C-alpha positions in Angstrom: 31.5 67.8 113.9 31.4 69.4 110.4 30.0 72.9 109.9 30.0 75.0 106.6 28.5 78.2 105.4 26.1 77.6 102.4 27.2 80.0 99.9 24.6 82.9 99.1 22.4 81.8 102.0 21.4 83.6 105.1 22.1 81.1 107.5 24.6 78.5 108.5 23.3 74.9 108.0 25.1 72.3 110.2 25.5 68.5 109.9 24.8 66.8 113.2 26.8 63.5 112.5 30.3 62.6 113.0 32.8 63.3 110.4 33.7 59.8 109.2 29.8 59.0 108.9 29.5 62.4 107.0 32.1 61.1 104.6 30.3 57.8 104.3 26.8 59.3 103.7 28.4 61.6 101.3 29.8 58.7 99.1 26.4 56.8 99.6 24.3 59.7 98.3 26.5 59.8 95.0 26.2 56.0 94.6 22.5 56.2 95.2 22.1 58.8 92.5 24.0 56.7 89.9 22.1 53.3 90.9 18.9 55.3 90.6 19.7 56.3 87.1 21.6 53.6 85.6 20.0 50.5 87.1 16.4 51.6 87.9 16.1 54.0 84.9 14.8 56.8 87.1 15.1 60.1 85.5 18.0 62.2 86.6 15.9 65.0 87.9 14.1 62.8 90.2 17.3 61.0 91.2 19.3 64.1 92.2 16.4 65.0 94.3 16.1 61.7 96.0 20.0 61.8 96.6 19.9 65.3 98.0 16.9 64.6 100.5 18.7 61.1 101.8 21.9 63.1 102.4 20.4 66.1 104.0 18.1 64.3 106.2 20.6 61.4 107.3 23.5 63.9 108.1 21.2 65.9 110.3 20.5 69.1 108.4 16.8 68.5 108.9 14.0 68.5 106.3 13.6 72.5 106.0 17.4 73.2 105.8 17.6 70.2 103.1 14.9 71.5 101.2 16.2 75.1 101.5 19.8 74.4 100.4 18.5 72.2 97.5 16.0 74.9 96.2 18.5 77.5 96.7 21.3 75.7 94.7 18.6 74.7 92.1 17.2 78.2 91.5 20.8 79.7 91.6 21.9 77.3 88.9 19.1 77.6 86.9 19.1 81.5 87.1 22.8 81.5 86.1 23.2 78.6 83.8 19.8 78.0 82.7 19.4 81.2 81.2 22.5 80.9 79.3 21.6 77.6 77.9 18.3 78.9 76.7 20.0 81.9 75.0 22.6 79.7 73.3 19.8 77.3 72.2 18.1 80.2 70.6 21.1 81.3 69.0 22.0 77.9 67.8 18.6 77.5 66.2 19.0 80.5 64.2 22.7 79.6 63.2 21.4 76.3 62.1 18.2 77.3 60.2 19.8 80.2 58.3 22.7 78.1 57.0 25.2 80.1 58.6 26.7 77.2 60.8 26.7 75.1 57.5 28.4 77.7 55.3 31.0 78.5 58.2 32.0 74.6 58.9 32.1 73.9 55.1 35.0 76.7 54.8 36.5 75.2 58.0 36.6 71.7 56.9 38.0 72.9 53.4 40.7 74.7 55.1 42.0 72.2 57.8 43.3 68.7 57.0 41.4 66.1 58.4 44.0 64.6 60.9 44.3 68.5 62.1 40.7 68.9 63.1 40.8 67.8 66.7 43.7 70.0 67.2 42.0 73.0 65.7 38.9 72.4 67.8 41.2 72.4 70.8 42.8 75.6 69.6 39.5 77.3 68.9 38.1 76.4 72.3 41.0 77.4 73.9 40.7 81.0 72.4 37.1 81.2 72.9 37.4 79.7 76.7 39.9 82.3 77.7 37.3 84.9 78.5 34.0 82.9 78.7 32.5 80.7 81.4 32.4 77.1 80.8 28.8 76.9 80.1 28.5 80.0 77.8 31.7 78.5 75.7 29.9 75.0 75.5 26.6 76.4 74.3 28.5 78.6 71.6 30.8 75.6 70.4 28.5 72.7 70.5 26.6 73.6 67.0 30.0 74.0 65.3 31.1 70.5 66.8 28.2 68.8 65.8 28.2 70.3 62.3 32.1 69.4 61.8 31.0 65.9 62.7 28.5 65.8 60.1 30.5 67.3 57.5 33.8 65.2 58.1 32.2 61.9 59.3 34.4 61.8 62.2 33.1 60.3 65.4 31.8 63.0 67.8 34.1 62.2 70.8 37.2 62.7 68.7 36.0 66.1 67.7 34.5 67.3 71.0 36.9 65.9 73.7 39.5 68.4 72.5 37.3 71.3 72.8 35.9 70.1 76.1 39.5 69.6 77.3 40.3 73.3 76.7 37.2 74.8 78.0 37.2 72.7 81.2 40.9 73.5 82.1 40.4 77.2 81.3 37.6 77.7 83.4 39.4 76.8 86.7 42.8 77.2 85.9 43.7 80.5 84.3 42.6 84.4 85.1 40.4 86.0 84.4 38.0 83.4 85.4 36.7 83.9 88.9 38.1 81.0 90.5 41.7 81.5 89.7 41.4 85.3 90.3 40.3 84.3 94.0 43.4 82.2 94.3 45.7 85.0 93.0 44.3 87.4 95.3 44.5 84.8 98.4 48.3 84.3 97.6 49.2 87.9 96.6 50.4 86.6 93.4 51.5 88.7 90.3 48.8 88.2 87.7 51.0 88.5 84.6 53.3 86.0 86.2 50.4 83.6 87.0 49.1 83.9 83.2 52.4 83.2 81.8 53.2 80.1 83.9 49.6 79.0 83.6 49.7 79.1 79.7 53.1 77.3 79.8 51.3 74.5 81.6 48.1 74.7 79.9 49.3 74.1 76.2 50.9 70.8 76.7 47.8 69.8 79.2 45.3 70.4 76.4 47.3 68.5 73.9 47.5 65.5 76.3 44.0 65.8 77.6 42.4 66.7 74.1 43.5 65.4 70.9 45.7 62.6 72.4 43.1 61.6 74.8 40.3 61.7 72.5 41.8 59.2 70.2 41.9 56.8 73.1 38.3 57.6 74.3 37.1 57.2 70.8 38.2 53.5 70.7 36.9 53.0 74.2 33.5 54.5 74.0 31.1 54.2 70.9 30.3 57.9 69.8 26.6 58.7 69.8 24.6 59.3 66.5 24.4 62.8 65.9 22.9 63.0 62.5 19.6 64.5 63.4 20.8 66.2 66.8 21.9 69.4 67.5 21.4 70.0 71.4 21.4 66.5 72.5 17.9 65.0 72.3 15.6 62.8 70.5 11.9 62.6 71.9 12.9 59.2 72.8 16.4 58.2 73.4 16.0 55.3 75.7 15.5 52.6 73.1 18.8 53.4 71.6 21.6 50.8 72.2 24.2 52.2 74.8 21.8 54.5 76.5 21.1 53.1 80.1 19.0 55.8 81.4 16.3 58.1 80.4 17.3 61.6 78.8 16.2 64.9 80.1 16.0 66.6 76.6 12.8 67.6 75.1 12.9 67.4 71.0 14.9 67.1 67.9 16.4 69.4 65.5 17.9 68.4 62.1 21.0 70.0 60.7 19.9 70.5 57.0 20.9 73.2 54.4 19.0 76.3 54.5 15.8 76.7 52.3 16.7 78.1 49.0 14.6 81.2 49.7 17.0 82.2 52.3 20.0 84.1 51.6 22.9 82.3 53.5 24.7 84.7 56.0 28.4 85.6 54.8 31.4 84.3 56.8 32.1 88.1 58.2 28.5 88.3 59.3 28.6 84.8 61.0 31.8 85.4 62.9 30.9 88.7 64.1 27.6 87.5 65.3 29.3 84.3 67.1 32.1 86.2 68.5 30.4 89.2 69.8 29.5 87.4 73.2 33.4 86.3 73.5 34.3 89.9 72.6 32.2 91.6 75.1 33.2 89.1 78.0 36.9 89.6 76.9 36.4 93.6 77.2 35.3 93.2 80.6 38.0 91.0 81.7 40.5 93.4 80.5 38.7 96.2 82.1 38.5 94.5 85.4 42.5 93.8 85.2 43.6 97.5 84.2 41.0 99.9 85.3 40.3 100.8 89.3 36.9 99.9 90.6 34.6 102.8 90.5 35.9 103.8 86.9 32.8 104.8 84.5 34.4 102.8 81.9 34.8 99.6 84.1 31.1 99.9 85.1 30.0 99.9 81.5 32.4 97.0 80.6 31.2 95.0 83.5 27.6 95.5 82.2 28.1 94.6 78.8 30.2 91.8 79.5 28.0 90.2 82.2 27.5 86.5 80.6 23.7 87.0 80.4 23.9 90.4 78.7 26.7 89.3 76.5 24.7 86.3 75.1 21.5 88.1 75.0 23.4 90.7 72.8 24.4 87.9 70.4 21.0 86.7 70.2 19.6 90.0 69.3 22.5 90.5 66.6 21.5 87.0 65.4 17.9 88.0 64.9 19.1 90.5 62.2 22.3 88.6 60.7 20.9 85.0 60.8 17.2 86.2 60.6 15.8 89.3 58.9 18.9 89.8 56.6 18.4 86.1 55.3 14.8 86.8 54.2 13.0 85.5 57.1 10.1 87.3 58.2 9.5 88.4 61.9 7.3 85.5 62.6 9.5 83.2 61.3 12.4 84.4 63.3 10.5 84.3 66.5 9.4 80.9 65.7 12.8 79.5 64.9 14.3 81.2 68.1 11.3 79.5 70.0 11.9 76.1 68.6 15.2 76.1 70.3 13.7 75.9 73.9 11.9 72.7 74.1 15.2 71.0 73.0 16.9 72.2 76.2 14.0 72.4 79.0 14.9 69.1 80.3 18.8 69.8 80.3 18.0 73.0 82.4 16.2 71.2 84.8 18.6 68.4 85.3 21.8 71.0 85.4 19.7 72.7 88.0 19.2 69.7 90.1 22.9 69.0 89.9 23.3 72.3 91.4 20.9 71.6 94.1 22.7 68.5 95.0 26.0 70.4 95.1 24.5 73.1 97.4 23.4 70.4 99.9 26.8 68.9 100.0 28.1 72.2 100.7 25.6 72.6 103.6 26.6 69.5 105.1 30.2 71.0 105.6 31.9 67.7 103.9 34.3 69.9 102.0 35.7 71.2 105.5 36.1 67.7 106.9 38.1 66.6 103.7 40.2 69.8 103.9 41.1 69.2 107.7 42.0 65.5 106.8 44.2 66.5 104.1 45.9 69.5 105.7 47.2 67.2 108.2 49.2 65.0 105.7 52.4 67.2 105.6 52.9 67.2 101.9 54.9 69.6 99.8 52.9 72.7 99.5 52.2 72.7 95.8 51.0 69.0 96.3 49.1 69.8 99.2 47.2 72.6 97.3 46.4 70.3 94.3 45.3 67.6 96.6 43.0 69.7 99.0 41.3 71.4 95.7 41.0 68.1 94.2 39.3 66.2 97.2 36.8 69.2 97.9 36.0 69.4 94.2 35.1 65.6 94.4 33.1 66.3 97.5 30.8 69.3 96.6 31.1 69.3 92.9 32.1 73.2 92.7 35.6 74.2 91.4 34.9 77.7 92.6 34.2 76.3 96.1 37.2 74.1 95.9 39.5 77.0 95.3 37.8 79.3 97.8 38.2 76.9 100.5 41.5 75.6 99.6 43.1 79.1 99.2 41.6 80.0 102.6 43.3 77.2 104.3 46.8 77.8 102.9 46.5 81.7 102.4 48.8 81.9 105.8 51.5 80.4 103.8 51.7 83.3 101.4 53.8 85.4 103.6 56.8 83.1 103.1 56.3 82.7 99.4 58.3 84.1 96.6 56.4 85.7 93.6 57.1 82.8 91.4 55.8 80.3 94.4 52.7 82.4 94.9 51.8 82.2 91.3 52.4 78.6 91.2 50.5 77.8 94.3 47.6 79.5 92.6 47.9 77.3 89.6 48.3 74.1 91.6 45.0 75.0 93.5 43.2 75.8 90.0 44.5 72.5 88.5 43.3 70.6 91.6 39.9 72.2 91.4 39.2 70.4 87.9 39.4 66.9 89.3 36.8 64.3 88.6 33.6 66.1 87.5 30.9 63.6 88.3 27.1 63.7 89.4 27.3 66.5 91.9 28.7 68.7 89.2 26.2 70.8 86.7 28.9 70.5 84.1 28.5 66.7 84.2 24.9 66.7 83.4 25.5 69.3 80.5 28.0 67.4 78.7 26.0 64.1 79.3 22.9 65.8 77.9 24.6 67.6 75.1 26.6 64.6 73.8 23.6 62.3 74.3 25.6 60.0 76.5 24.6 57.5 79.4 25.8 58.1 82.8 28.2 55.4 82.4 29.7 56.7 79.2 30.0 60.3 80.7 32.1 58.9 83.3 34.3 57.0 81.0 34.7 60.0 78.6 34.1 63.5 80.4 35.2 62.4 83.9 38.1 60.6 82.7 39.3 63.8 80.6 38.5 66.1 83.6 40.8 63.9 85.7 43.6 63.6 83.2 43.6 67.3 82.5 43.7 68.0 86.3 46.5 65.6 87.0 48.7 66.7 83.9 48.1 70.4 84.9 49.1 69.5 88.5 52.2 67.7 87.4 53.1 70.6 85.0 53.0 73.2 87.7 55.2 71.2 90.1 57.7 70.5 87.4 57.7 74.1 86.6 58.1 74.8 90.3 61.6 72.9 90.3 62.9 75.4 87.7 61.7 78.8 88.7 
């Protein structure tokens, strides 16, 4: 039987069906969600609730445990990701209405040749993504992505996919992100060595999974119309060609030049405001690496570098640099910030429901079932680490859970590993944890709603890119392992 601990819950939830049936029920619940959204046009929030209920009850968790696991996952995801999305929406609205984003992007477009823009977007996202969680980085990057598309006339996917490739890979592959740090700790790997090897592998991975794959995907999937969109939503998107299910977004926003009465923020003020959350989180990451626990400076850095605190600081700063300093009155600043919230209300609920479905999957123990089967295959160590993490990620939708579970299973091997092998093992597991984001991953729903894609096209773009990045990084780690 499969048993697992529901993260952050007080008691264990147990599936009472056999392992093979549990695997079948898991696959069936994923298919059910896709069918409900794509074919019956059911709202994603309702489809995710239905899929979670069917999985939990049919696997033997019971109605009470199913509801508890789903609501815990939904609440936890909204508490973490939802607040970040809301703060990012308010910051994005000030960035847009003040004209700061337009001015900054104009400078960027004039400085970078058109052919180099996808490469530049990958590089910018790589730098921003190093210290930031995926959700924070996406919220900060997306208004810039949309404005670059509008200024250059380039297809959205050609600009967005390189940035998404960088953000996705870094979130699960390189320290100081939590998952990679857990893997480094489990195998007693040297952090500096892991970073060095990781960057060596990450650069070609982002090139292949970003600008190069973005060109292919742009020919394969039509890019959405973003002329009047900022955070992915018109009031009614269902009548548009290419959208095969209802959207969760709640409104529109037009990316227009600032009113003549407003003073456009300078480039320095714009960059300082936008990079402030990045800098605060980077300070935290460095402090956690070089300062001992209990150190007063480290405590302060951990506080200001908490993602919610960092993004809140960015919003407060933007109230002055993008608001009061441009000539907006206090009432106008408040109304502009508030106008960003309806745009993302639906997105927040859908992302939260994705977290609830993931939590239900974790509660059934399907990740342990898959890990047990994969562990018995007798594969080379690096390949086994990648495969275990990939299979668990597919099953439960969480890269962090995939890393924690895989590292726990393979940690006994650490005693016989050289420093190089330990670092590569941590990276192999991190690469596997990025494989195949789909409907049980909150990030899947964020990308779908932000890019105004159908479920089918999200699979054909985001999921394909995620798989490509994971496979290329995994192969890169194994090739590197043959030489070090």
